[in-house]
C-alpha positions in Angstrom: -26.5 42.2 -49.0 -28.5 39.5 -51.1 -25.7 39.6 -54.0 -23.4 36.8 -52.5 -26.3 34.6 -51.9 -27.3 34.9 -55.7 -23.9 34.5 -56.7 -23.7 31.2 -54.6 -27.2 30.0 -55.9 -25.7 30.6 -59.6 -22.5 28.8 -58.6 -24.4 25.7 -57.3 -26.6 25.7 -60.4 -23.6 25.6 -62.6 -21.5 23.0 -60.6 -24.5 20.7 -60.6 -25.2 21.2 -64.3 -21.5 20.2 -65.1 -22.3 17.0 -63.1 -18.7 17.3 -61.4 -20.4 17.8 -57.8 -22.5 14.5 -58.5 -19.3 12.6 -59.8 -17.0 14.0 -57.1 -19.4 13.1 -54.2 -20.2 9.6 -55.7 -16.3 9.0 -56.2 -15.6 10.0 -52.4 -18.5 8.0 -51.2 -17.2 4.9 -52.9 -13.6 5.5 -51.7 -14.9 6.0 -48.1 -16.8 2.9 -48.4 -13.9 0.9 -49.8 -11.4 2.3 -47.3 -14.0 1.3 -44.6 -14.3 -2.2 -45.8 -10.6 -2.8 -45.8 -10.1 -0.9 -42.3 -12.9 -3.2 -40.5 -11.7 -6.1 -42.0 -8.0 -5.6 -40.8 -9.4 -4.9 -37.3 -11.6 -7.9 -37.4 -8.5 -10.2 -38.6 -6.5 -8.7 -35.7 -9.1 -9.2 -32.9 -9.5 -12.9 -34.2 -5.8 -13.6 -34.1 -5.5 -12.2 -30.7 -8.5 -14.1 -29.5 -7.0 -17.3 -30.8 -3.6 -16.7 -29.2 -5.0 -15.5 -25.8 -7.1 -18.7 -26.0 -4.3 -21.0 -26.3 -1.9 -19.4 -23.8 -4.8 -19.2 -21.1 -6.2 -22.6 -22.2 -9.7 -21.3 -22.0 -12.3 -21.6 -24.4 -12.5 -19.0 -27.1 -15.9 -17.6 -26.1 -14.9 -17.2 -22.6 -12.0 -14.7 -23.5 -12.9 -11.2 -22.0 -12.5 -9.2 -25.3 -14.0 -6.0 -23.9 -11.3 -5.6 -21.2 -8.6 -6.8 -23.6 -9.6 -4.1 -26.0 -9.5 -1.4 -23.4 -6.0 -2.9 -22.3 -4.6 -2.9 -26.3 -5.9 0.7 -26.7 -4.2 1.9 -23.4 -0.9 0.3 -24.6 -1.2 1.6 -28.1 -2.1 5.1 -26.7 1.1 5.0 -24.6 3.1 4.3 -27.6 2.0 6.9 -29.7 4.9 9.6 -30.3 2.5 12.4 -29.7 0.3 12.7 -26.6 -2.6 14.3 -28.4 -2.6 11.2 -30.5 -3.0 9.0 -27.8 -5.6 10.9 -26.3 -7.6 11.0 -29.3 -7.3 7.3 -29.8 -8.7 6.9 -26.2 -11.6 9.5 -26.7 -12.9 8.7 -30.1 -14.2 5.6 -31.8 -11.4 4.0 -34.3 -14.0 4.5 -37.2 -14.5 8.1 -36.6 -10.5 8.6 -36.6 -10.4 6.6 -39.7 -12.9 8.8 -41.4 -11.2 11.9 -40.2 -7.9 10.6 -41.5 -9.2 9.7 -45.0 -11.1 13.1 -45.3 -8.2 15.1 -44.4 -5.8 13.6 -46.9 -8.3 13.5 -49.7 -10.3 16.8 -49.0 -7.7 18.8 -51.4 -8.4 16.6 -54.3 -12.1 16.8 -53.7 -11.8 20.5 -53.9 -9.9 20.1 -57.1 -12.3 17.9 -58.5 -15.3 20.7 -58.3 -13.5 23.9 -57.7 -10.2 24.3 -59.5 -11.8 24.7 -63.0 -14.9 26.6 -62.4 -13.5 30.1 -62.1 -11.7 29.7 -65.3 -14.6 28.2 -67.0 -16.6 31.5 -66.1 -13.8 33.6 -67.4 -13.7 31.7 -70.6 -17.5 32.0 -71.3 -17.6 35.6 -70.2 -20.0 35.0 -67.4 -17.7 36.3 -64.8 -17.5 39.7 -66.9 -21.2 39.7 -67.2 -21.6 39.3 -63.3 -19.1 42.0 -62.3 -20.8 44.4 -64.2 -23.8 44.2 -61.9 -22.1 43.3 -58.5 -19.0 44.0 -56.9 -15.9 41.9 -57.1 -16.1 41.3 -53.3 -19.7 40.0 -53.3 -18.7 37.9 -56.4 -15.9 36.1 -54.4 -18.0 36.0 -51.3 -20.7 34.1 -53.3 -18.6 31.9 -55.1 -16.7 30.8 -51.9 -20.1 30.3 -50.1 -21.5 28.0 -53.1 -18.4 26.0 -53.4 -18.2 25.6 -49.3 -21.6 24.1 -49.4 -20.7 21.7 -52.1 -17.9 20.6 -50.1 -19.9 20.0 -47.1 -22.2 17.9 -49.4 -19.3 15.6 -50.5 -18.1 15.3 -47.0 -21.6 14.2 -46.1 -21.6 11.7 -48.8 -18.4 10.2 -47.5 -19.5 10.0 -44.0 -22.8 8.2 -45.2 -20.9 5.8 -47.2 -18.7 5.1 -44.1 -21.5 4.6 -41.7 -23.6 2.3 -44.2 -20.6 0.2 -44.9 -20.1 -0.1 -41.2 -23.7 -0.8 -40.5 -23.6 -3.6 -43.2 -20.5 -5.1 -41.6 -22.3 -5.3 -38.3 -20.1 -2.6 -36.7 -21.7 -0.9 -33.6 -23.2 2.7 -34.7 -24.0 4.9 -31.7 -24.6 8.2 -30.9 -21.0 9.0 -29.8 -19.7 7.7 -33.4 -21.9 9.8 -35.2 -21.3 12.9 -33.3 -17.3 12.2 -33.4 -17.7 11.7 -37.2 -19.6 15.1 -37.6 -17.0 16.8 -35.6 -14.3 15.3 -37.9 -16.4 16.3 -41.1 -16.5 20.0 -39.6 -12.8 20.2 -38.9 -12.1 18.8 -42.4 -14.6 21.4 -43.9 -12.9 24.3 -42.4 -9.6 23.0 -43.7 -11.2 22.5 -47.2 -12.3 26.2 -47.3 -8.6 27.2 -47.3 -8.0 24.9 -50.4 -11.1 26.5 -52.1 -9.3 29.9 -51.6 -6.1 28.6 -52.9 -7.4 26.9 -55.8 -9.8 29.7 -56.9 -7.0 32.2 -56.7 -5.0 29.7 -59.0 -7.8 29.5 -61.6 -7.6 33.2 -62.0 -4.4 32.8 -63.9 -5.8 31.1 -66.9 -9.1 30.8 -68.7 -8.5 27.0 -69.5 -10.4 24.7 -67.1 -7.9 22.0 -67.9 -4.9 24.1 -67.3 -6.4 25.4 -64.1 -6.8 21.8 -62.6 -3.2 21.0 -63.7 -2.0 24.3 -61.9 -3.9 23.6 -58.8 -2.6 20.1 -58.7 0.9 21.5 -59.1 0.2 24.1 -56.1 -1.0 21.3 -54.0 2.1 19.2 -54.6 4.4 22.2 -54.1 2.6 23.0 -50.8 2.5 19.5 -49.5 6.2 18.9 -50.3 7.1 22.1 -48.6 5.0 21.0 -45.7 7.0 17.7 -45.2 10.2 19.3 -45.8 9.8 21.9 -43.4 8.5 19.2 -40.6 11.5 17.3 -41.1 13.8 20.3 -41.0 12.1 21.2 -37.6 12.2 17.5 -36.2 16.1 17.4 -37.2 16.6 20.9 -35.5 14.7 19.7 -32.2 16.7 16.3 -32.3 19.9 18.5 -32.7 19.2 20.8 -30.0 18.2 17.9 -27.5 21.6 16.0 -28.5 23.4 19.2 -27.8 21.7 19.5 -24.4 
């Protein structure tokens, strides 16, 4: 029963020793901070333009414009304009910054996993560490331990990204409250579960070669193939629904 945890500890040690984890966490944190800076700057610019326009049309001082009510009305209108009802409900339920973090984390989690996971198994196959380990534990325990260790690394990367987002928002005087932090933790948890699927896929791809570089290339090719297939099937499904609706 302890074998998977021993493998996980060994996996964490190897990943931190290669500095891939540190580099991946820092890159994601910096990317999240940069994206948050741009996102908040856009929101502030839109608010200032809307404030000046409303003040000119209503002929009242800028400081007397009820921005809180206007924000609620704008969110209601934007939610109604969403093509999917669930998107509108999420926009009204969660803080926009939490939704932004969920968006960037969801669309970058596969690249994060490639950064630290894609070549890990190949490197152990190349060095003979995998053969040495499999003579002492079962293959199932080895797989469980590696998946558990890499899942912990992914959680650490997401925590760094969330910290970078919150720190940038705080420095730009964005309102940080418990609801925002809770929503970001929920978003990170959902992305973490999604990322575990990519860990399994890229770990399986890594078994095809003993070269870590080739494993990363194959993992990137698998990512592009799966993504392209997903968008193709989504367009086909949407086209089929539209055709059926037109027929009716």
